[in-house]
C-alpha positions as a Python dict, from the first residue, in 0.01 Angstrom:
ca = {
    (1, 'M'): (0, 0, 0),
    (2, 'R'): (81, -337, -158),
    (3, 'G'): (170, -453, -508),
    (4, 'W'): (348, -261, -786),
    (5, 'L'): (211, 81, -871),
    (6, 'G'): (224, 219, -1224),
    (7, 'R'): (92, 153, -1572),
    (8, 'G'): (57, -218, -1649),
    (9, 'R'): (205, -329, -1321),
    (10, 'G'): (-116, -393, -1127),
    (11, 'E'): (-200, -337, -765),
    (12, 'A'): (-288, -600, -504),
    (13, 'F'): (-499, -508, -202),
    (14, 'M'): (-445, -844, -28),
    (15, 'V'): (-143, -1068, -11),
    (16, 'Q'): (-232, -1431, 53),
    (17, 'A'): (-80, -1570, 372),
    (18, 'A'): (194, -1827, 329),
    (19, 'D'): (123, -2189, 413),
    (20, 'E'): (235, -2300, 758),
    (21, 'W'): (353, -2638, 883),
    (22, 'R'): (433, -2765, 1228),
    (23, 'G'): (739, -2971, 1313),
    (24, 'T'): (994, -3038, 1584),
    (25, 'T'): (1312, -2833, 1623),
    (26, 'V'): (1509, -3125, 1476),
    (27, 'Q'): (1296, -3124, 1161),
    (28, 'V'): (1279, -2749, 1091),
    (29, 'C'): (1617, -2630, 1221),
    (30, 'G'): (1751, -2599, 865),
    (31, 'L'): (1472, -2360, 761),
    (32, 'W'): (1616, -2066, 955),
    (33, 'P'): (1519, -1781, 947),
    (34, 'Y'): (1174, -1894, 837),
    (35, 'A'): (1102, -2101, 1152),
    (36, 'I'): (951, -1950, 1467),
    (37, 'G'): (852, -2098, 1801),
    (38, 'T'): (485, -2141, 1880),
    (39, 'G'): (512, -1997, 2229),
    (40, 'T'): (229, -2219, 2355),
    (41, 'P'): (249, -2542, 2560),
    (42, 'M'): (201, -2866, 2367),
    (43, 'I'): (149, -3092, 2669),
    (44, 'G'): (-202, -3179, 2782),
    (45, 'A'): (-550, -3194, 2635),
    (46, 'P'): (-579, -2999, 2306),
    (47, 'I'): (-800, -2700, 2389),
    (48, 'G'): (-800, -2490, 2073),
    (49, 'R'): (-589, -2232, 1893),
    (50, 'H'): (-408, -1922, 2008),
    (51, 'T'): (-628, -1627, 1909),
    (52, 'H'): (-329, -1425, 1781),
    (53, 'T'): (-91, -1678, 1626),
    (54, 'G'): (-324, -1967, 1545),
    (55, 'A'): (-88, -2208, 1724),
    (56, 'T'): (-238, -2512, 1894),
    (57, 'V'): (-281, -2475, 2271),
    (58, 'C'): (-284, -2780, 2499),
    (59, 'C'): (-385, -2735, 2860),
    (60, 'D'): (-517, -2925, 3160),
    (61, 'P'): (-416, -2903, 3527),
    (62, 'I'): (-294, -3261, 3563),
    (63, 'S'): (-67, -3263, 3256),
    (64, 'W'): (76, -2920, 3337),
    (65, 'F'): (149, -3037, 3694),
    (66, 'Q'): (264, -3394, 3635),
    (67, 'R'): (442, -3390, 3298),
    (68, 'A'): (511, -3031, 3197),
    (69, 'Q'): (576, -2913, 3555),
    (70, 'L'): (440, -2569, 3468),
    (71, 'I'): (226, -2538, 3781),
    (72, 'S'): (277, -2642, 4142),
    (73, 'N'): (-82, -2745, 4213),
    (74, 'P'): (-296, -2970, 3985),
    (75, 'S'): (-601, -2744, 3992),
    (76, 'A'): (-773, -2488, 3772),
    (77, 'F'): (-1027, -2218, 3852),
    (78, 'V'): (-1253, -2114, 3563),
    (79, 'L'): (-1435, -1778, 3571),
    (80, 'S'): (-1661, -1630, 3305),
    (81, 'N'): (-2000, -1476, 3239),
    (82, 'P'): (-2283, -1724, 3173),
    (83, 'G'): (-2319, -1868, 2824),
    (84, 'L'): (-1957, -1822, 2711),
    (85, 'G'): (-1851, -2186, 2732),
    (86, 'K'): (-1704, -2253, 3078),
    (87, 'S'): (-1852, -2601, 3102),
    (88, 'T'): (-1755, -2674, 2742),
    (89, 'L'): (-1392, -2593, 2822),
    (90, 'V'): (-1393, -2821, 3128),
    (91, 'R'): (-1561, -3099, 2931),
    (92, 'R'): (-1286, -3073, 2669),
    (93, 'M'): (-1024, -3108, 2943),
    (94, 'A'): (-1208, -3409, 3087),
    (95, 'T'): (-1230, -3571, 2744),
    (96, 'G'): (-859, -3521, 2679),
    (97, 'L'): (-761, -3649, 3023),
    (98, 'A'): (-981, -3955, 2974),
    (99, 'G'): (-767, -4032, 2670),
    (100, 'Y'): (-462, -4024, 2899),
    (101, 'G'): (-628, -4268, 3140),
    (102, 'V'): (-747, -4012, 3399),
    (103, 'M'): (-1096, -4076, 3539),
    (104, 'P'): (-1331, -3772, 3536),
    (105, 'L'): (-1541, -3746, 3852),
    (106, 'V'): (-1829, -3495, 3855),
    (107, 'L'): (-1929, -3495, 4222),
    (108, 'G'): (-2259, -3312, 4192),
    (109, 'D'): (-2391, -3201, 3852),
    (110, 'L'): (-2651, -2936, 3929),
    (111, 'K'): (-2770, -2850, 3575),
    (112, 'P'): (-2681, -3121, 3439),
    (113, 'D'): (-2392, -3044, 3202),
    (114, 'Y'): (-2182, -3359, 3218),
    (115, 'V'): (-2424, -3654, 3200),
    (116, 'D'): (-2398, -3688, 2821),
    (117, 'L'): (-2018, -3672, 2833),
    (118, 'I'): (-1985, -3939, 3102),
    (119, 'E'): (-2227, -4164, 2915),
    (120, 'A'): (-2028, -4117, 2595),
    (121, 'L'): (-1711, -4216, 2784),
    (122, 'G'): (-1879, -4534, 2907),
    (123, 'G'): (-1899, -4404, 3263),
    (124, 'Q'): (-2147, -4434, 3547),
    (125, 'V'): (-2439, -4192, 3594),
    (126, 'I'): (-2578, -4183, 3949),
    (127, 'T'): (-2908, -3997, 3979),
    (128, 'L'): (-3012, -3852, 4315),
    (129, 'G'): (-3320, -3659, 4424),
    (130, 'R'): (-3659, -3706, 4576),
    (131, 'G'): (-3792, -4040, 4453),
    (132, 'R'): (-3504, -4080, 4208),
    (133, 'G'): (-3224, -4238, 4408),
    (134, 'Y'): (-3075, -4281, 4753),
    (135, 'L'): (-2725, -4234, 4895),
    (136, 'N'): (-2672, -4404, 5229),
    (137, 'V'): (-2430, -4191, 5431),
    (138, 'L'): (-2350, -4491, 5655),
    (139, 'D'): (-2246, -4706, 5362),
    (140, 'P'): (-1866, -4755, 5376),
    (141, 'G'): (-1870, -4811, 5002),
    (142, 'E'): (-1577, -5009, 4870),
    (143, 'A'): (-1379, -4961, 5192),
    (144, 'T'): (-1503, -5288, 5342),
    (145, 'G'): (-1404, -5492, 5039),
    (146, 'A'): (-1068, -5317, 5016),
    (147, 'A'): (-998, -5377, 5387),
    (148, 'E'): (-1040, -5752, 5334),
    (149, 'R'): (-762, -5740, 5073),
    (150, 'L'): (-529, -5529, 5287),
    (151, 'T'): (-334, -5610, 5601),
    (152, 'G'): (-173, -5429, 5891),
    (153, 'T'): (-158, -5053, 5895),
    (154, 'A'): (-310, -5011, 5546),
    (155, 'R'): (-620, -5204, 5650),
    (156, 'A'): (-659, -5003, 5972),
    (157, 'Q'): (-620, -4675, 5783),
    (158, 'V'): (-891, -4761, 5529),
    (159, 'L'): (-1137, -4861, 5803),
    (160, 'A'): (-1054, -4552, 6011),
    (161, 'D'): (-1105, -4326, 5709),
    (162, 'A'): (-1443, -4487, 5637),
    (163, 'H'): (-1547, -4441, 6000),
    (164, 'G'): (-1437, -4076, 5997),
    (165, 'R'): (-1627, -4001, 5675),
    (166, 'R'): (-1949, -4152, 5808),
    (167, 'H'): (-1918, -3965, 6135),
    (168, 'T'): (-1850, -3638, 5953),
    (169, 'M'): (-2147, -3685, 5721),
    (170, 'V'): (-2394, -3760, 6002),
    (171, 'A'): (-2271, -3453, 6191),
    (172, 'A'): (-2300, -3245, 5871),
    (173, 'L'): (-2658, -3359, 5811),
    (174, 'I'): (-2750, -3271, 6168),
    (175, 'T'): (-2588, -2930, 6123),
    (176, 'I'): (-2797, -2863, 5812),
    (177, 'M'): (-3114, -2980, 5987),
    (178, 'R'): (-3058, -2763, 6296),
    (179, 'G'): (-2871, -2471, 6150),
    (180, 'N'): (-2604, -2530, 6416),
    (181, 'P'): (-2346, -2806, 6465),
    (182, 'P'): (-2399, -3078, 6727),
    (183, 'G'): (-2235, -3029, 7066),
    (184, 'D'): (-1914, -3193, 7182),
    (185, 'R'): (-2096, -3457, 7385),
    (186, 'E'): (-2328, -3536, 7094),
    (187, 'E'): (-2028, -3575, 6864),
    (188, 'T'): (-1874, -3823, 7107),
    (189, 'I'): (-2201, -4017, 7135),
    (190, 'L'): (-2226, -4038, 6754),
    (191, 'D'): (-1869, -4162, 6728),
    (192, 'R'): (-1920, -4434, 6988),
    (193, 'A'): (-2262, -4529, 6844),
    (194, 'L'): (-2108, -4590, 6502),
    (195, 'K'): (-1848, -4821, 6654),
    (196, 'V'): (-2114, -5014, 6843),
    (197, 'L'): (-2320, -5035, 6525),
    (198, 'D'): (-2028, -5182, 6331),
    (199, 'D'): (-1969, -5443, 6601),
    (200, 'R'): (-2331, -5554, 6635),
    (201, 'H'): (-2486, -5503, 6293),
    (202, 'T'): (-2446, -5743, 6004),
    (203, 'G'): (-2455, -5595, 5655),
    (204, 'V'): (-2468, -5228, 5563),
    (205, 'P'): (-2646, -5017, 5827),
    (206, 'V'): (-2874, -4718, 5765),
    (207, 'L'): (-2961, -4416, 5977),
    (208, 'A'): (-3255, -4600, 6134),
    (209, 'D'): (-3010, -4857, 6275),
    (210, 'L'): (-2796, -4578, 6422),
    (211, 'L'): (-3106, -4424, 6581),
    (212, 'Q'): (-3198, -4759, 6733),
    (213, 'V'): (-2851, -4801, 6886),
    (214, 'I'): (-2887, -4463, 7060),
    (215, 'R'): (-3234, -4558, 7185),
    (216, 'D'): (-3108, -4894, 7318),
    (217, 'A'): (-2860, -4706, 7541),
    (218, 'P'): (-2578, -4966, 7549),
    (219, 'P'): (-2315, -4928, 7823),
    (220, 'E'): (-2060, -4785, 7579),
    (221, 'L'): (-2289, -4491, 7498),
    (222, 'R'): (-2400, -4437, 7858),
    (223, 'A'): (-2037, -4410, 7960),
    (224, 'V'): (-1955, -4127, 7717),
    (225, 'A'): (-2294, -3960, 7777),
    (226, 'L'): (-2210, -3931, 8151),
    (227, 'D'): (-2563, -4026, 8253),
    (228, 'R'): (-2444, -4120, 8606),
    (229, 'G'): (-2652, -4439, 8592),
    (230, 'S'): (-2981, -4253, 8541),
    (231, 'D'): (-3208, -4350, 8253),
    (232, 'A'): (-3386, -4016, 8276),
    (233, 'R'): (-3055, -3827, 8254),
    (234, 'Y'): (-2950, -4034, 7951),
    (235, 'G'): (-3280, -3952, 7783),
    (236, 'D'): (-3236, -3580, 7845),
    (237, 'I'): (-2880, -3585, 7709),
    (238, 'T'): (-2969, -3771, 7388),
    (239, 'E'): (-3312, -3614, 7327),
    (240, 'N'): (-3200, -3349, 7080),
    (241, 'L'): (-2972, -3592, 6901),
    (242, 'E'): (-3253, -3845, 6873),
    (243, 'A'): (-3492, -3578, 6743),
    (244, 'S'): (-3246, -3478, 6469),
    (245, 'L'): (-3198, -3838, 6359),
    (246, 'I'): (-3576, -3888, 6351),
    (247, 'G'): (-3596, -3592, 6114),
    (248, 'L'): (-3338, -3754, 5888),
    (249, 'V'): (-3504, -4095, 5898),
    (250, 'G'): (-3865, -3981, 5881),
    (251, 'G'): (-3843, -3768, 5568),
    (252, 'G'): (-3813, -3412, 5694),
    (253, 'R'): (-3662, -3128, 5492),
    (254, 'L'): (-3399, -3365, 5359),
    (255, 'G'): (-3650, -3631, 5264),
    (256, 'E'): (-3543, -3996, 5258),
    (257, 'T'): (-3244, -3942, 5030),
    (258, 'F'): (-2992, -4047, 5296),
    (259, 'S'): (-3196, -4292, 5504),
    (260, 'Q'): (-3226, -4579, 5253),
    (261, 'H'): (-2971, -4818, 5109),
    (262, 'T'): (-2764, -4676, 4822),
    (263, 'T'): (-2939, -4748, 4494),
    (264, 'N'): (-2633, -4716, 4267),
    (265, 'P'): (-2296, -4766, 4443),
    (266, 'M'): (-2009, -4566, 4298),
    (267, 'R'): (-1733, -4750, 4113),
    (268, 'R'): (-1365, -4653, 4114),
    (269, 'D'): (-1265, -4793, 3774),
    (270, 'R'): (-1466, -4568, 3543),
    (271, 'P'): (-1580, -4206, 3502),
    (272, 'V'): (-1864, -4106, 3734),
    (273, 'V'): (-2117, -3824, 3749),
    (274, 'Y'): (-2366, -3762, 4029),
    (275, 'D'): (-2671, -3613, 3859),
    (276, 'V'): (-2843, -3397, 4123),
    (277, 'S'): (-3022, -3170, 3876),
    (278, 'A'): (-3362, -3296, 3994),
    (279, 'I'): (-3317, -3110, 4324),
    (280, 'D'): (-3479, -2769, 4290),
    (281, 'D'): (-3280, -2457, 4376),
    (282, 'N'): (-3544, -2368, 4634),
    (283, 'E'): (-3442, -2672, 4840),
    (284, 'A'): (-3109, -2527, 4950),
    (285, 'D'): (-3076, -2759, 5250),
    (286, 'L'): (-3129, -3073, 5047),
    (287, 'Q'): (-2896, -2945, 4778),
    (288, 'A'): (-2621, -2874, 5031),
    (289, 'A'): (-2660, -3210, 5201),
    (290, 'T'): (-2655, -3397, 4871),
    (291, 'L'): (-2343, -3219, 4750),
    (292, 'L'): (-2164, -3296, 5077),
    (293, 'A'): (-2266, -3661, 5052),
    (294, 'C'): (-2146, -3681, 4691),
    (295, 'W'): (-1811, -3526, 4780),
    (296, 'S'): (-1772, -3761, 5076),
    (297, 'A'): (-1852, -4069, 4866),
    (298, 'G'): (-1630, -3956, 4580),
    (299, 'F'): (-1319, -3882, 4785),
    (300, 'G'): (-1378, -4194, 4992),
    (301, 'T'): (-1359, -4396, 4672),
    (302, 'V'): (-1039, -4215, 4573),
    (303, 'T'): (-887, -4299, 4912),
    (304, 'V'): (-968, -4668, 4865),
    (305, 'A'): (-819, -4668, 4515),
    (306, 'N'): (-497, -4508, 4646),
    (307, 'A'): (-470, -4759, 4932),
    (308, 'L'): (-503, -5056, 4694),
    (309, 'A'): (-251, -4901, 4455),
    (310, 'D'): (-3, -4838, 4738),
    (311, 'A'): (-27, -5209, 4826),
    (312, 'D'): (32, -5307, 4460),
    (313, 'L'): (-309, -5474, 4447),
    (314, 'E'): (-442, -5249, 4168),
    (315, 'P'): (-293, -5014, 3911),
    (316, 'R'): (-248, -4650, 4007),
    (317, 'R'): (-543, -4437, 3896),
    (318, 'H'): (-560, -4061, 3877),
    (319, 'Y'): (-887, -3869, 3892),
    (320, 'F'): (-1005, -3534, 3758),
    (321, 'V'): (-1263, -3391, 3999),
    (322, 'I'): (-1501, -3129, 3858),
    (323, 'L'): (-1684, -2888, 4089),
    (324, 'D'): (-1903, -2690, 3850),
    (325, 'E'): (-2139, -2411, 3958),
    (326, 'L'): (-1922, -2374, 4269),
    (327, 'W'): (-2099, -2056, 4379),
    (328, 'R'): (-2425, -2246, 4421),
    (329, 'A'): (-2253, -2510, 4630),
    (330, 'L'): (-2085, -2255, 4856),
    (331, 'R'): (-2413, -2074, 4924),
    (332, 'A'): (-2608, -2394, 4984),
    (333, 'G'): (-2535, -2418, 5356),
    (334, 'K'): (-2295, -2401, 5643),
    (335, 'G'): (-1980, -2606, 5622),
    (336, 'M'): (-1958, -2597, 5241),
    (337, 'V'): (-1674, -2343, 5228),
    (338, 'D'): (-1468, -2536, 5481),
    (339, 'R'): (-1530, -2858, 5291),
    (340, 'V'): (-1411, -2714, 4960),
    (341, 'D'): (-1120, -2545, 5135),
    (342, 'A'): (-1004, -2882, 5267),
    (343, 'L'): (-1037, -3043, 4924),
    (344, 'T'): (-833, -2773, 4751),
    (345, 'R'): (-548, -2815, 5000),
    (346, 'L'): (-526, -3195, 4974),
    (347, 'N'): (-562, -3259, 4602),
    (348, 'R'): (-190, -3319, 4552),
    (349, 'Q'): (-175, -3569, 4838),
    (350, 'R'): (-485, -3749, 4711),
    (351, 'G'): (-348, -3779, 4358),
    (352, 'V'): (-638, -3589, 4197),
    (353, 'G'): (-664, -3290, 3972),
    (354, 'M'): (-946, -3044, 4020),
    (355, 'A'): (-1141, -2792, 3817),
    (356, 'M'): (-1359, -2539, 4000),
    (357, 'V'): (-1605, -2339, 3792),
    (358, 'S'): (-1792, -2022, 3887),
    (359, 'H'): (-1922, -1706, 3721),
    (360, 'T'): (-1748, -1410, 3881),
    (361, 'M'): (-1539, -1313, 4181),
    (362, 'S'): (-1848, -1135, 4315),
    (363, 'D'): (-2019, -1473, 4353),
    (364, 'L'): (-1734, -1594, 4573),
    (365, 'L'): (-1721, -1272, 4775),
    (366, 'A'): (-2098, -1264, 4839),
    (367, 'L'): (-2081, -1518, 5122),
    (368, 'P'): (-2230, -1407, 5455),
    (369, 'T'): (-1916, -1396, 5671),
    (370, 'E'): (-1577, -1236, 5612),
    (371, 'E'): (-1406, -1561, 5708),
    (372, 'D'): (-1588, -1751, 5433),
    (373, 'R'): (-1514, -1476, 5180),
    (374, 'M'): (-1142, -1492, 5254),
    (375, 'K'): (-1143, -1870, 5216),
    (376, 'A'): (-1333, -1846, 4888),
    (377, 'R'): (-1082, -1598, 4746),
    (378, 'G'): (-811, -1841, 4851),
    (379, 'F'): (-956, -2096, 4606),
    (380, 'V'): (-851, -1867, 4321),
    (381, 'E'): (-518, -1769, 4474),
    (382, 'R'): (-409, -2130, 4535),
    (383, 'S'): (-519, -2267, 4198),
    (384, 'G'): (-240, -2382, 3972),
    (385, 'M'): (-398, -2196, 3682),
    (386, 'V'): (-680, -1943, 3648),
    (387, 'I'): (-877, -1953, 3323),
    (388, 'T'): (-1097, -1650, 3261),
    (389, 'G'): (-1347, -1571, 2990),
    (390, 'G'): (-1551, -1257, 2933),
    (391, 'L'): (-1605, -1057, 3253),
    (392, 'P'): (-1758, -713, 3321),
    (393, 'P'): (-1525, -421, 3403),
    (394, 'A'): (-1642, -415, 3765),
    (395, 'E'): (-1484, -757, 3816),
    (396, 'M'): (-1134, -648, 3720),
    (397, 'P'): (-1027, -497, 4057),
    (398, 'K'): (-1153, -803, 4246),
    (399, 'L'): (-988, -1043, 4004),
    (400, 'N'): (-665, -847, 3998),
    (401, 'S'): (-646, -865, 4378),
    (402, 'A'): (-615, -1245, 4353),
    (403, 'V'): (-421, -1284, 4024),
    (404, 'P'): (-228, -1000, 3851),
    (405, 'F'): (-367, -906, 3510),
    (406, 'S'): (-209, -648, 3281),
    (407, 'R'): (-414, -362, 3140),
    (408, 'A'): (-414, -527, 2795),
    (409, 'E'): (-540, -853, 2944),
    (410, 'Q'): (-815, -674, 3135),
    (411, 'D'): (-926, -494, 2817),
    (412, 'L'): (-934, -829, 2638),
    (413, 'L'): (-1157, -988, 2903),
    (414, 'T'): (-1399, -695, 2919),
    (415, 'G'): (-1421, -691, 2538),
    (416, 'W'): (-1518, -1058, 2539),
    (417, 'A'): (-1805, -971, 2775),
    (418, 'D'): (-1968, -737, 2520),
    (419, 'P'): (-2317, -838, 2402),
    (420, 'P'): (-2360, -990, 2055),
    (421, 'A'): (-2438, -770, 1757),
    (422, 'W'): (-2759, -785, 1553),
    (423, 'D'): (-2728, -928, 1203),
    (424, 'P'): (-2991, -758, 980),
    (425, 'A'): (-2941, -1014, 704),
    (426, 'T'): (-3058, -1309, 916),
    (427, 'G'): (-3262, -1117, 1172),
    (428, 'R'): (-3074, -1283, 1455),
    (429, 'E'): (-2798, -1202, 1697),
    (430, 'T'): (-2448, -1299, 1598),
    (431, 'E'): (-2231, -1515, 1818),
    (432, 'P'): (-2114, -1332, 2133),
    (433, 'P'): (-1757, -1205, 2088),
    (434, 'G'): (-1638, -1395, 2395),
    (435, 'R'): (-1799, -1732, 2331),
    (436, 'G'): (-1535, -2003, 2350),
    (437, 'R'): (-1251, -1754, 2419),
    (438, 'F'): (-1046, -1782, 2736),
    (439, 'L'): (-726, -1646, 2886),
    (440, 'I'): (-502, -1899, 3065),
    (441, 'K'): (-310, -1738, 3350),
    (442, 'V'): (-39, -1898, 3563),
    (443, 'G'): (74, -1663, 3837),
    (444, 'G'): (220, -1342, 3701),
    (445, 'R'): (310, -1487, 3360),
    (446, 'P'): (147, -1337, 3051),
    (447, 'G'): (-184, -1501, 2974),
    (448, 'I'): (-243, -1731, 2677),
    (449, 'P'): (-559, -1632, 2482),
    (450, 'V'): (-721, -1936, 2326),
    (451, 'K'): (-1032, -2007, 2118),
    (452, 'V'): (-1190, -2342, 2202),
    (453, 'E'): (-1277, -2539, 1889),
    (454, 'L'): (-1517, -2833, 1906),
    (455, 'T'): (-1517, -3139, 1685),
    (456, 'P'): (-1844, -3265, 1528),
    (457, 'A'): (-1846, -3557, 1773),
    (458, 'E'): (-1859, -3312, 2064),
    (459, 'A'): (-2148, -3104, 1935),
    (460, 'S'): (-2429, -3309, 2092),
    (461, 'I'): (-2269, -3358, 2433),
    (462, 'N'): (-2185, -2987, 2464),
    (463, 'D'): (-2536, -2855, 2399),
    (464, 'T'): (-2669, -2726, 2732),
    (465, 'N'): (-2979, -2566, 2574),
    (466, 'K'): (-3145, -2875, 2430),
    (467, 'R'): (-3486, -2795, 2576),
    (468, 'W'): (-3495, -2467, 2384),
    (469, 'H'): (-3425, -2616, 2042),
    (470, 'T'): (-3734, -2830, 1988),
    (471, 'Q'): (-4095, -2773, 2079),
    (472, 'S'): (-4269, -3069, 2236),
    (473, 'R'): (-4540, -3220, 2018),
    (474, 'V'): (-4847, -3415, 2113),
    (475, 'G'): (-5006, -3621, 1838),
    (476, 'G'): (-4798, -3446, 1574),
    (477, 'E'): (-4917, -3098, 1674),
    (478, 'P'): (-4718, -2838, 1870),
    (479, 'A'): (-4790, -2886, 2239),
    (480, 'G'): (-5019, -2626, 2385),
    (481, 'L'): (-5147, -2504, 2043),
    (482, 'D'): (-5497, -2550, 1909),
    (483, 'T'): (-5534, -2679, 1554),
    (484, 'D'): (-5721, -2359, 1467),
    (485, 'T'): (-5442, -2136, 1600),
    (486, 'R'): (-5141, -2302, 1442),
    (487, 'P'): (-4867, -2061, 1335),
    (488, 'T'): (-4796, -2007, 971),
    (489, 'P'): (-4546, -2249, 812),
    (490, 'R'): (-4280, -1977, 803),
    (491, 'V'): (-4315, -1899, 1174),
    (492, 'E'): (-4328, -2269, 1261),
    (493, 'A'): (-4013, -2335, 1060),
    (494, 'A'): (-3833, -2050, 1233),
    (495, 'A'): (-3936, -2183, 1574),
    (496, 'R'): (-3825, -2530, 1476),
}
């Protein structure tokens, strides 16, 4: 009961909230006891407001690791049901970090969700897919140019890293083609063939050049093949390897995506997104190979940038690597879990922050082998912060096994997963209760509930349902509709 009861005194059913201002402790210290602490971090990209106090919440893995020192690992794992704003949250972090000078790198955009953002930031969009673009796995990228500027040990390390990445990628492509990794002898032959190719070939080689080196049977390859001086024995030893390379060069299941010269080389001085959305989900092998190639090219570029910065030849650059739809990448083929596992363990040494995005813990634990499932759960356990949105109740035990959540926090997350209500006034569903709402968890500390708020400038680049908003028209008429069967103006306006 509020107000003053009694004759002539009046009764108020609502007391207007007092105005609030924000200031530093030096500015508001004299207002005691009317000053309170916000209780939320103010370092990092501005995400939104605390759902309980309305205080501004700033959060991103790099700022919390580098400046605030709130986490020990510059990485974040984002979990939520579809359609609640996971990608929007990560895009906000990327936008804020870009303002701090950090380069966002989206190494494989499967939807795509980040192309508009990278274009708005003045970045580079690299499109890959059948007939859309090529990524030469034998291209050393900027390593060759960087090696010419370096000397001594730094130069040798850059060249050795480039050689190792190319060898790993060729072996990975063969693994995807066969379903099994190449043998020890085949690995040795590939390693020696790449060295021979670098010594004899001028320019940037392609897989066809590597195949030709193996067919030419130079003495260096015959020595590691142990052919005992027999041409027939050498042919038998290299037959399977040659057949696999023919499949990569001749446009087999993986097409010609990796057998041609790179159409759009990646740059290290601007944001980059690899748009692989043209690859259909049914082509799991091609999708897996492309993601591996994008990751290899991206981290190879980061290695070159770090080497030049260590030699004081270029300014130090930090990168924010985004692995969205991680569950699709992990299921795409063998070797993907190990690849991501290696990346998550080396991000501090590489000077990169990382955001991994998936739907639920069930997606991570649905991998075929127990070893892969344990590694996938380790992604969540090792992350510097875990950001969760609305999740079904069945996910709580699995999530709680990796990160401790209180009962109140679990109830909050399951409430955000409730379906939207029906508004009879407009005849439409209301906004889902969990859209844009996330809980930021760091270890066993209490979570920070936040509501992501977008600015008008972000509205267009955060719309992932553009194809549902407008109906294609041909000659001014709705596509697929006869002029005699046009909908009424009211129905057409509602559809529009």
